[in-house]
C-alpha positions in Angstrom: 5.6 0.2 -37.7 3.1 0.9 -34.9 1.9 -2.7 -35.1 5.5 -3.8 -34.6 5.7 -1.7 -31.4 2.4 -3.1 -30.2 3.6 -6.7 -30.7 6.8 -5.9 -28.8 4.9 -4.5 -25.8 2.5 -7.5 -25.9 5.5 -9.8 -25.8 6.9 -8.0 -22.8 3.6 -8.2 -21.1 3.3 -11.9 -21.8 6.9 -12.5 -20.5 6.2 -10.5 -17.4 3.0 -12.4 -16.8 4.8 -15.7 -17.3 7.5 -14.8 -14.8 6.4 -16.1 -11.4 8.5 -13.4 -9.6 6.6 -10.6 -11.2 3.2 -12.3 -11.3 0.7 -11.4 -8.6 -0.9 -14.0 -6.4 -4.4 -13.1 -7.6 -6.0 -15.8 -9.7 -6.6 -15.0 -13.3 -10.2 -14.6 -14.4 -11.0 -17.3 -16.9 -13.3 -17.3 -19.8 -16.6 -18.9 -18.6 -17.0 -20.7 -21.9 -13.8 -22.7 -21.4 -14.2 -23.6 -17.7 -15.3 -27.2 -16.9 -17.7 -26.1 -14.2 -18.7 -22.4 -14.5 -20.9 -22.1 -11.4 -18.2 -23.4 -9.0 -15.5 -21.5 -10.8 -17.4 -18.2 -10.5 -18.1 -19.0 -6.8 -14.5 -19.6 -6.3 -13.6 -16.3 -7.8 -16.2 -14.6 -5.6 -14.7 -16.2 -2.5 -11.2 -15.1 -3.6 -12.4 -11.5 -4.2 -14.1 -11.5 -0.8 -11.1 -12.7 1.0 -8.9 -10.3 -0.9 -11.2 -7.4 0.1 -11.0 -8.5 3.8 -7.2 -8.8 3.5 -7.0 -5.3 2.0 -9.3 -3.9 4.6 -7.1 -5.4 7.3 -4.0 -3.9 5.7 -5.7 -0.5 5.5 -6.6 -0.7 9.2 -3.0 -1.5 10.1 -1.8 1.4 7.9 -4.3 3.8 9.5 -3.0 2.7 13.0 0.5 3.4 11.9 -0.5 6.9 10.6 -2.3 7.6 13.8 0.8 6.6 15.9 3.0 8.7 13.7 0.7 11.7 14.1 0.8 11.3 17.9 4.6 11.0 17.8 4.9 14.1 15.6 2.6 16.1 17.9 4.7 15.0 20.9 7.9 15.9 19.1 6.6 19.3 18.1 5.4 20.0 21.7 8.9 18.9 23.0 10.6 21.3 20.5 8.3 24.1 21.5 9.1 23.5 25.2 12.8 23.4 24.5 12.7 26.7 22.6 10.6 28.3 25.4 12.9 27.1 28.1 16.0 28.2 26.1 14.4 31.6 25.6 13.6 32.0 29.3 17.0 30.8 30.4 18.8 33.2 28.2 16.8 36.1 29.7 17.8 35.2 33.2 21.5 35.0 32.6 23.4 37.4 34.8 25.1 40.1 32.9 28.9 40.4 33.3 
């Protein structure tokens, strides 16, 4: 029974991998024994990995910039709220009594 479940999950994985909408754009690593030209194929994979790392590093930098700008905006907002509450507190103290 457990082998039946395993087969089902493998079938789902295969179907998901075959679906171009769910498949990632990263190239599949091929068995070196079946490739026609292993040295160039492995070099090609290395170039792809290197370019992917550069791309991910670039994306990480962009995300860090966004987090930094969000932190600045949050700090400014908190200072603005603090100023509003301070001004509101001081204005309520100076109200003339009836």
